N, C-alpha and C positions, 0 to 999 in steps of 0.2 A: 924637480918634483916628478914623481911617477904620474900623478893625476891631480888636478885641482878641481874643487867644487865651488861654484859661485852662485849664490841665491840672494834675492832681496829679503831683508829681514822683517817682513810683516808677520809678527808672531800670532795674530788673531786667527790666521788660516789654520794653525795647528791646534787651537783650543778644541778639546774634544766636543764641546757643545756645538761649535760651528761646523766641525767635521760631520757630526751627526745630522745637523740641520741641512747641510748640503746634500747628504745621502737621501734624506726624506724628500727634499725638493725634487731631486732627480727621479725618485720613485713615484712622484705625483701626489704627495700628501695634501698639498694645498691646491692642487689642480693647476690652472694657468695663473702664473704669478702676475699680480696686478699692481700692488703697492708695497713699498718698503719704507719703514719709518724708524729712524734712529734717534735716540736721545742719550746724550752724554753730559752729565752734570757733575761738577766737582769743585774743589778748591783751586786757587790760583796755580798756574803752571810756572810762575816766575821764580827765579832764584832769589835768595835774600838780598844779594848784592847784584850790581849791574853785570850782565853777561849776555850770551847769545840768545837766551830765552826772551830777552827784552826787545830784540830787534827783529822786525819782520824780514828784512833782507838777509839776515843770518839764519833764517829757518825757525825763528821763534813764533809762538802763537798757536792757538787751538787748531786752526786749519792745517798748518804744517805738521804739528806734532801728532795730533789725533785724527784730524780730518783725512789726511793722506791714507792712514790705515783703514779708515771706514770706507773710503772710495774704493780701495782695492778689495776689501771684504765683500762689498755689495756686488762687484763685478764677479768675484769668485762664486758667490752664492747663487746669483741669477744666471750666470753664463752669458751676460750681455755687457755692453759698454755704453757709457754716456755719450750722447750726441749733442745735447744742448743743456746748458746750466744757467741758473740764476742764483745769485748769492748776495749776502749782506754781512759785512765784517765791521765790528766796532771795538774800540779800545776804551773801556770805561775807566780803567785805572792807568793813568799816564805817569804818575809819580808815586813813590813810596818813601818810607823813612830813610832808607839807604840809597834810594834812587831819586835824586832831586837836583836842583840847581840847573845847570845847562843840559843835563841828561834827561831824556824823555823816553818813555816806553812807546814803541810803535807797533809791537806785536798785538794781535787781536786776542781779547779774552771772551768775546762772544761772536759766534758765527752761525749763520743759518743759510742753508743753500738747498736748492731743488735740482734734481737731475732727471732728464728724460732718457731712459735707457732702452735699447732694442738691438735686434740683430739685423744686419744689412740696412741700417738706416731707419728701421721701423721703431717708433717710440712707443713700445708696448708696456714698459714698466715705469711707474712714477715713483720717485724716491724723494723723501724729505729728511734732512739731517739737521739737528739742532745741537750745538756745542756751547755750553755755558760754564765758564770757569770762574764764576763770581759767587759760588755757593759753598761756603765752609761746611764741614760735616761729612756725612757719608757720601761715598762715590756711587753715582748712578750710571749704569751702562746697560742700555736696552736696545736690542735690534729685533724688529718685528717684520715678518714677511707675510703678506696677506694675499690669498689667491681666490679662485672661483669656488673652491670647495672647503676652505678652511684657512687656518693661520698657524704660524710657528713663531715663537718669540724666545730669545735668549736674554735672560735677566742675570747680569753678572756672569756666572759660569754655569747656570742651570738652563736646561731647554724645556720649554712647555709647548703644548700643542692643543688645538681645539678644532674639530671639524664642524662644518655647518650642520645645525640640528642638535648638536650636543649642548647640554645646559652649562657645563663648566669645563675649564681647561684641565689637562692632565700633565703631570710631571713625566717627561720622557727620558730625561737624563739629569741626574743629580750631580753635585760637585764631588761626591765621594770623600769629602774632607781633604783639606790641603795640608800635607805633612811637611812641606818644604818651608824655608825661612820666609819671614815677612819682610818686605822691602817697602819702606814708607813712601819712597818716591815713585813706585811702580804699582798701579792698581792691580788687583787680583786677576782679572781676565788676561791682562798682558803678561803678568808674571807666570801664570800657569801655561799660557801659550808659548812663552819663551822656554819653559821647562820641557814642554812637549816637542818643540822644535829641536832642542839640543839632543833629546832622546832619539829623534828621527835621524839626525845627523850621525849619531853614534851607530845606529842600526845600519845606516847606509854604508859605512865603512867596515863594520863588522861582518857584513855579508860575504866579504872576501877574506880568506884566511890570512894572507900576508898584509892586508890593509893597504895595498898599493894602488887600489882603485876603489870605486864606490858603486853602489847599486841605486838605480833611479827610483825604485818603488817607494821606499820610506819617505822620500822628499818630493814625490811627484806633485804634491799640492802646493809647493813653494812657488811664490811669484818669480817670474823671470825678469830680465832687464827690460824687455818690451813692456811688461806689466808696469814696471817702475816708471818708464817713460810716459806711458798712458796716464798714470796717476798724477805725475807732475804736470802734465798738460791740463788735466782737469782742474788742479789746484790753481794754476795760472789763469784759467778761464773764469773760475769763481772770483778771483781777485779783480779781473777786468770787469766782470759783471757788477761787482760791488761799487766800482768807481763810476761806471756808466749808468747803472740802474736798469740795464737792459739784459735780455737773454743773450747768451754768447754761445756760438757753435764751438764744439770741441774738435780741433784739428791737430792730430799728432804730428810733431815735427819730423820731416824727412831730410832736413839739412842741418848742418852745424849752426847753433845759435850764435848771436853776436857776443863775444866774450866780455864786451864792455857794457852789456845791457844793464846789469845791476848798478854800475857806476852812473850811467845815464839816468836811470830812474831816481837815484839818490839826488843827483844834481837838479833834476826837474822838480823834485819834491821840495828841496831847499829854496828853489827859485820861487815856487808858489807860496 
């Protein structure tokens, strides 16, 4: 290969509403960032028949599928990382029509967690995230950032803002109408983010005439492998907090993990 490009696939970073939100945060629209609040409500993430989405150890559940993207997004928006977390995971639907008998669902369908985020160990930003996938009907995806002089909120694919002293919020960026195909399995914010990411990848390679190398500019907002490692570390910390009921420190791994860890966890759970 002339050159390879490798990025982590969190499409929310490329959604125009979040790109605009980050720009306004950097420019000081909300002042000093104090609180982030995220709510994601929707129907079940499970497949109709038994599969990886049913198993927590296989990457199923709201925390793995959606929570990981939210953790990365909050780090991208605030420019900080979590140092301590506290979480609660629940599996309310453990069996379904085609998932029954000896098979049981272990992936979470409800997740709530808090993160203290800051630079150089200072917990300056308080974040709360609620993920509930027991709500049939419309999909709710809301990310709010509150600061000392105002707030910004993305609802779906639209960005709203309100400064302190203002009587009502204003629409800062609309969705401009989605002309692409509708995918039932992928909510609109993730679908539009994916479309924007693919366009950025195309621009990255088109910047050079022979397309044998790529330009960093169009994909500069993409998460790196280090970002992916951080996100997975936070996910594991939330799971440990849910088991212990205590706050857990986030410590990014610097050594190779035990390759048999998942097997040991499964054996321990069966033993209990």
